[in-house]
MOPAC internal coordinates of N, CA, C and O (Angstrom, degrees):
PM7 1SCF
backbone

  N    0.0000 0     0.00 0     0.00 0    0    0    0
  C    1.4613 1     0.00 0     0.00 0    1    0    0
  C    1.5253 1   109.52 1     0.00 0    2    1    0
  O    1.2310 1   120.81 1   -49.53 1    3    2    1
  N    1.3162 1   116.06 1   130.47 1    3    2    1
  C    1.4621 1   121.46 1   178.95 1    5    3    2
  C    1.5217 1   108.52 1   -95.82 1    6    5    3
  O    1.2310 1   121.15 1   -53.13 1    7    6    5
  N    1.3183 1   115.41 1   126.87 1    7    6    5
  C    1.4630 1   120.30 1   177.89 1    9    7    6
  C    1.5250 1   108.29 1   -82.13 1   10    9    7
  O    1.2310 1   121.03 1   -47.97 1   11   10    9
  N    1.3155 1   115.63 1   132.03 1   11   10    9
  C    1.4649 1   121.80 1   178.18 1   13   11   10
  C    1.5189 1   108.13 1  -110.18 1   14   13   11
  O    1.2310 1   121.43 1   -32.67 1   15   14   13
  N    1.3021 1   114.88 1   147.33 1   15   14   13
  C    1.4552 1   121.58 1  -176.31 1   17   15   14
  C    1.5169 1   110.30 1  -125.52 1   18   17   15
  O    1.2310 1   121.16 1   -16.10 1   19   18   17
  N    1.3169 1   115.40 1   163.90 1   19   18   17
  C    1.4543 1   122.18 1   173.12 1   21   19   18
  C    1.5201 1   107.76 1  -136.14 1   22   21   19
  O    1.2310 1   120.76 1   -17.51 1   23   22   21
  N    1.3201 1   116.15 1   162.49 1   23   22   21
  C    1.4589 1   121.42 1   176.52 1   25   23   22
  C    1.5213 1   107.71 1   -98.98 1   26   25   23
  O    1.2310 1   121.15 1   -48.13 1   27   26   25
  N    1.3200 1   115.40 1   131.87 1   27   26   25
  C    1.4605 1   120.79 1   176.50 1   29   27   26
  C    1.5352 1   108.55 1  -120.08 1   30   29   27
  O    1.2310 1   121.12 1   -22.48 1   31   30   29
  N    1.3438 1   115.46 1   157.52 1   31   30   29
  C    1.4657 1   121.12 1  -177.89 1   33   31   30
  C    1.5173 1   108.78 1  -141.54 1   34   33   31
  O    1.2310 1   120.78 1   -36.81 1   35   34   33
  N    1.3266 1   116.11 1   143.19 1   35   34   33
  C    1.4615 1   119.73 1   176.76 1   37   35   34
  C    1.5281 1   110.53 1  -101.59 1   38   37   35
  O    1.2310 1   120.20 1     3.42 1   39   38   37
  N    1.3231 1   117.22 1  -176.58 1   39   38   37
  C    1.4645 1   122.00 1  -175.75 1   41   39   38
  C    1.5217 1   112.87 1   -66.39 1   42   41   39
  O    1.2310 1   120.23 1   158.12 1   43   42   41
  N    1.3244 1   117.17 1   -21.88 1   43   42   41
  C    1.4680 1   121.58 1   178.54 1   45   43   42
  C    1.5337 1   111.65 1   -89.99 1   46   45   43
  O    1.2310 1   120.91 1  -171.61 1   47   46   45
  N    1.3157 1   115.87 1     8.39 1   47   46   45
  C    1.4657 1   123.02 1  -178.77 1   49   47   46
  C    1.5238 1   112.43 1    62.40 1   50   49   47
  O    1.2310 1   120.80 1  -144.77 1   51   50   49
  N    1.3353 1   116.07 1    35.23 1   51   50   49
  C    1.4586 1   121.76 1   168.80 1   53   51   50
  C    1.5186 1   106.18 1   -86.34 1   54   53   51
  O    1.2310 1   120.30 1   -44.46 1   55   54   53
  N    1.3114 1   117.03 1   135.54 1   55   54   53
  C    1.4585 1   122.34 1  -179.54 1   57   55   54
  C    1.5170 1   109.92 1  -105.33 1   58   57   55
  O    1.2310 1   120.81 1   -29.04 1   59   58   57
  N    1.3189 1   116.06 1   150.96 1   59   58   57
  C    1.4613 1   121.87 1   176.11 1   61   59   58
  C    1.5238 1   108.92 1  -148.07 1   62   61   59
  O    1.2310 1   121.56 1   -25.54 1   63   62   61
  N    1.3275 1   114.62 1   154.46 1   63   62   61
  C    1.4599 1   120.96 1   174.59 1   65   63   62
  C    1.5185 1   106.82 1   -97.56 1   66   65   63
  O    1.2310 1   120.90 1   -51.15 1   67   66   65
  N    1.3264 1   115.89 1   128.85 1   67   66   65
  C    1.4609 1   120.91 1  -171.61 1   69   67   66
  C    1.5266 1   110.60 1  -126.06 1   70   69   67
  O    1.2310 1   120.55 1   -45.72 1   71   70   69
  N    1.3015 1   116.56 1   134.28 1   71   70   69
  C    1.4655 1   123.38 1   178.06 1   73   71   70
  C    1.5347 1   109.22 1   -69.51 1   74   73   71
  O    1.2310 1   120.24 1   -54.64 1   75   74   73
  N    1.3153 1   117.15 1   125.36 1   75   74   73
  C    1.4681 1   121.29 1  -177.36 1   77   75   74
  C    1.5276 1   113.83 1   -64.90 1   78   77   75
  O    1.2310 1   120.09 1   164.00 1   79   78   77
  N    1.3255 1   117.43 1   -16.00 1   79   78   77
  C    1.4672 1   119.08 1  -179.25 1   81   79   78
  C    1.5312 1   112.14 1   -78.30 1   82   81   79
  O    1.2310 1   120.04 1   177.14 1   83   82   81
  N    1.3230 1   117.52 1    -2.86 1   83   82   81
  C    1.4619 1   122.03 1   178.95 1   85   83   82
  C    1.5294 1   109.89 1  -118.87 1   86   85   83
  O    1.2310 1   120.80 1   -26.13 1   87   86   85
  N    1.3271 1   116.08 1   153.87 1   87   86   85
  C    1.4629 1   120.54 1   176.42 1   89   87   86
  C    1.5231 1   109.95 1   -68.01 1   90   89   87
  O    1.2310 1   120.86 1   -30.40 1   91   90   89
  N    1.3131 1   115.97 1   149.60 1   91   90   89
  C    1.4638 1   121.13 1   176.33 1   93   91   90
  C    1.5297 1   107.74 1   -70.06 1   94   93   91
  O    1.2310 1   119.89 1   -49.11 1   95   94   93
  N    1.3314 1   117.82 1   130.89 1   95   94   93
  C    1.4664 1   120.56 1  -179.24 1   97   95   94
  C    1.5329 1   111.80 1   -63.16 1   98   97   95
  O    1.2310 1   121.13 1   -26.35 1   99   98   97
  N    1.3104 1   115.44 1   153.65 1   99   98   97
  C    1.4658 1   121.20 1   176.65 1  101   99   98
  C    1.5278 1   109.28 1   -58.80 1  102  101   99
  O    1.2310 1   121.13 1   -40.46 1  103  102  101
  N    1.3194 1   115.45 1   139.54 1  103  102  101
  C    1.4569 1   120.60 1   178.65 1  105  103  102
  C    1.5205 1   114.01 1    88.98 1  106  105  103
  O    1.2310 1   120.38 1   178.75 1  107  106  105
  N    1.3271 1   116.87 1    -1.25 1  107  106  105
  C    1.4586 1   121.63 1   179.85 1  109  107  106
  C    1.5290 1   109.31 1  -117.27 1  110  109  107
  O    1.2310 1   120.66 1   -30.72 1  111  110  109
  N    1.3243 1   116.34 1   149.28 1  111  110  109
  C    1.4564 1   122.68 1   179.18 1  113  111  110
  C    1.5191 1   109.14 1  -116.40 1  114  113  111
  O    1.2310 1   120.78 1   -47.95 1  115  114  113
  N    1.3227 1   116.12 1   132.05 1  115  114  113
  C    1.4589 1   121.28 1   176.20 1  117  115  114
  C    1.5244 1   108.31 1   -76.70 1  118  117  115
  O    1.2310 1   120.29 1   -57.81 1  119  118  117
  N    1.3301 1   117.06 1   122.19 1  119  118  117
  C    1.4606 1   121.06 1  -179.27 1  121  119  118
  C    1.5257 1   112.51 1   -87.17 1  122  121  119
  O    1.2310 1   120.48 1  -176.39 1  123  122  121
  N    1.3273 1   116.68 1     3.61 1  123  122  121
  C    1.4641 1   123.23 1   176.19 1  125  123  122
  C    1.5304 1   112.48 1    59.91 1  126  125  123
  O    1.2310 1   120.92 1  -146.89 1  127  126  125
  N    1.3209 1   115.85 1    33.11 1  127  126  125
  C    1.4576 1   122.07 1   172.78 1  129  127  126
  C    1.5236 1   105.09 1   -98.72 1  130  129  127
  O    1.2310 1   120.30 1   -81.99 1  131  130  129
  N    1.3197 1   117.03 1    98.01 1  131  130  129
  C    1.4598 1   121.33 1  -173.25 1  133  131  130
  C    1.5231 1   109.35 1  -107.81 1  134  133  131
  O    1.2310 1   121.29 1   -49.38 1  135  134  133
  N    1.3338 1   115.13 1   130.62 1  135  134  133
  C    1.4514 1   119.65 1   178.71 1  137  135  134
  C    1.5133 1   111.31 1   176.45 1  138  137  135
  O    1.2310 1   121.31 1    21.71 1  139  138  137
  N    1.3105 1   115.10 1  -158.29 1  139  138  137
  C    1.4571 1   120.69 1   177.75 1  141  139  138
  C    1.5292 1   109.40 1   -76.22 1  142  141  139
  O    1.2310 1   121.37 1    -8.54 1  143  142  141
  N    1.3226 1   114.99 1   171.46 1  143  142  141
  C    1.4697 1   119.99 1   176.71 1  145  143  142
  C    1.5352 1   109.11 1   -57.42 1  146  145  143
  O    1.2310 1   120.40 1   136.79 1  147  146  145
  N    1.3270 1   116.84 1   -43.21 1  147  146  145
  C    1.4661 1   120.70 1  -179.24 1  149  147  146
  C    1.5273 1   112.35 1   -65.48 1  150  149  147
  O    1.2310 1   120.23 1   142.12 1  151  150  149
  N    1.3326 1   117.16 1   -37.88 1  151  150  149
  C    1.4721 1   120.47 1   176.37 1  153  151  150
  C    1.5273 1   110.27 1   -59.91 1  154  153  151
  O    1.2310 1   121.18 1   135.02 1  155  154  153
  N    1.3227 1   115.35 1   -44.98 1  155  154  153
  C    1.4643 1   120.36 1  -178.63 1  157  155  154
  C    1.5240 1   111.29 1   -67.45 1  158  157  155
  O    1.2310 1   120.19 1   140.10 1  159  158  157
  N    1.3200 1   117.23 1   -39.90 1  159  158  157
  C    1.4669 1   120.75 1   176.31 1  161  159  158
  C    1.5200 1   111.04 1   -60.45 1  162  161  159
  O    1.2310 1   120.56 1   136.89 1  163  162  161
  N    1.3215 1   116.54 1   -43.11 1  163  162  161
  C    1.4687 1   120.77 1   179.70 1  165  163  162
  C    1.5250 1   110.43 1   -62.04 1  166  165  163
  O    1.2310 1   120.19 1   138.76 1  167  166  165
  N    1.3311 1   117.24 1   -41.24 1  167  166  165
  C    1.4642 1   120.93 1   178.82 1  169  167  166
  C    1.5342 1   110.54 1   -62.34 1  170  169  167
  O    1.2310 1   120.59 1   135.10 1  171  170  169
  N    1.3294 1   116.47 1   -44.90 1  171  170  169
  C    1.4676 1   120.60 1  -178.96 1  173  171  170
  C    1.5269 1   110.41 1   -64.60 1  174  173  171
  O    1.2310 1   120.28 1   137.81 1  175  174  173
  N    1.3180 1   117.08 1   -42.19 1  175  174  173
  C    1.4728 1   119.76 1   178.08 1  177  175  174
  C    1.5234 1   110.61 1   -59.38 1  178  177  175
  O    1.2310 1   120.52 1   135.24 1  179  178  177
  N    1.3207 1   116.62 1   -44.76 1  179  178  177
  C    1.4688 1   120.57 1  -179.89 1  181  179  178
  C    1.5247 1   110.59 1   -64.64 1  182  181  179
  O    1.2310 1   120.20 1   136.30 1  183  182  181
  N    1.3242 1   117.22 1   -43.70 1  183  182  181
  C    1.4658 1   121.08 1   179.18 1  185  183  182
  C    1.5225 1   110.10 1   -63.42 1  186  185  183
  O    1.2310 1   120.32 1   139.51 1  187  186  185
  N    1.3247 1   117.00 1   -40.49 1  187  186  185
  C    1.4583 1   120.88 1  -179.81 1  189  187  186
  C    1.5223 1   111.15 1   -65.17 1  190  189  187
  O    1.2310 1   119.75 1   140.17 1  191  190  189
  N    1.3238 1   118.08 1   -39.83 1  191  190  189
  C    1.4581 1   121.24 1   178.01 1  193  191  190
  C    1.5173 1   110.60 1   -61.74 1  194  193  191
  O    1.2310 1   120.06 1   140.52 1  195  194  193
  N    1.3165 1   117.49 1   -39.48 1  195  194  193
  C    1.4667 1   121.41 1   178.13 1  197  195  194
  C    1.5170 1   110.49 1   -66.13 1  198  197  195
  O    1.2310 1   120.30 1   140.86 1  199  198  197
  N    1.3281 1   117.03 1   -39.14 1  199  198  197
  C    1.4613 1   120.68 1  -177.93 1  201  199  198
  C    1.5179 1   112.15 1   -70.95 1  202  201  199
  O    1.2310 1   119.51 1   156.63 1  203  202  201
  N    1.3237 1   118.54 1   -23.37 1  203  202  201
  C    1.4566 1   120.44 1   178.89 1  205  203  202
  C    1.5230 1   111.27 1   -64.45 1  206  205  203
  O    1.2310 1   120.74 1   160.82 1  207  206  205
  N    1.3266 1   116.19 1   -19.18 1  207  206  205
  C    1.4579 1   120.76 1  -179.31 1  209  207  206
  C    1.5261 1   112.21 1   -87.31 1  210  209  207
  O    1.2310 1   119.77 1   172.83 1  211  210  209
  N    1.3170 1   118.04 1    -7.17 1  211  210  209
  C    1.4608 1   121.31 1   179.79 1  213  211  210
  C    1.5145 1   109.60 1  -117.28 1  214  213  211
  O    1.2310 1   120.48 1   -13.14 1  215  214  213
  N    1.3150 1   116.68 1   166.86 1  215  214  213
  C    1.4545 1   122.54 1   179.57 1  217  215  214
  C    1.5185 1   110.03 1   -63.86 1  218  217  215
  O    1.2310 1   119.94 1   -51.14 1  219  218  217
  N    1.3247 1   117.72 1   128.86 1  219  218  217
  C    1.4659 1   121.73 1  -176.12 1  221  219  218
  C    1.5279 1   111.90 1  -107.28 1  222  221  219
  O    1.2310 1   119.43 1  -155.83 1  223  222  221
  N    1.3125 1   118.70 1    24.17 1  223  222  221
  C    1.4496 1   118.02 1   178.49 1  225  223  222
  C    1.5303 1   109.94 1   -71.84 1  226  225  223
  O    1.2310 1   120.33 1   -29.89 1  227  226  225
  N    1.3458 1   116.97 1   150.11 1  227  226  225
  C    1.4564 1   119.50 1   179.59 1  229  227  226
  C    1.5212 1   111.90 1   -54.72 1  230  229  227
  O    1.2310 1   120.82 1   -32.19 1  231  230  229
  N    1.3171 1   116.03 1   147.81 1  231  230  229
  C    1.4599 1   121.28 1  -177.73 1  233  231  230
  C    1.5312 1   111.69 1   -56.13 1  234  233  231
  O    1.2310 1   120.24 1   142.09 1  235  234  233
  N    1.3398 1   117.15 1   -37.91 1  235  234  233
  C    1.4672 1   120.19 1  -179.21 1  237  235  234
  C    1.5249 1   110.57 1   -60.16 1  238  237  235
  O    1.2310 1   119.94 1   139.97 1  239  238  237
  N    1.3326 1   117.72 1   -40.03 1  239  238  237
  C    1.4535 1   121.05 1   179.50 1  241  239  238
  C    1.5154 1   111.42 1   -73.68 1  242  241  239
  O    1.2310 1   119.71 1   144.83 1  243  242  241
  N    1.3122 1   118.17 1   -35.17 1  243  242  241
  C    1.4563 1   121.42 1   179.21 1  245  243  242
  C    1.5249 1   110.36 1   -63.32 1  246  245  243
  O    1.2310 1   120.20 1   146.33 1  247  246  245
  N    1.3234 1   117.23 1   -33.67 1  247  246  245
  C    1.4721 1   121.14 1  -179.55 1  249  247  246
  C    1.5247 1   111.48 1   -68.02 1  250  249  247
  O    1.2310 1   120.29 1   155.22 1  251  250  249
  N    1.3428 1   117.05 1   -24.78 1  251  250  249
  C    1.4644 1   121.09 1  -178.36 1  253  251  250
  C    1.5214 1   110.63 1   -75.84 1  254  253  251
  O    1.2310 1   120.16 1   147.19 1  255  254  253
  N    1.3411 1   117.29 1   -32.81 1  255  254  253
  C    1.4820 1   121.97 1  -176.25 1  257  255  254
  C    1.4896 1   112.04 1   -61.42 1  258  257  255
  O    1.2310 1   120.10 1   180.00 1  259  258  257

């Protein structure tokens, strides 16, 4: 049996690799990136590189500005 994974993200834009055989935890959104562990890692690395170009302050602080 091959385990499949997906990438999930929370409101603070933290990413995680999640086993598809389990429900997505509360507070996390499934980004529908389905593949192997390595596929999901590659997606997160790419997303993280893009985010380095934008302001990374917590959402709560961004709302104050």
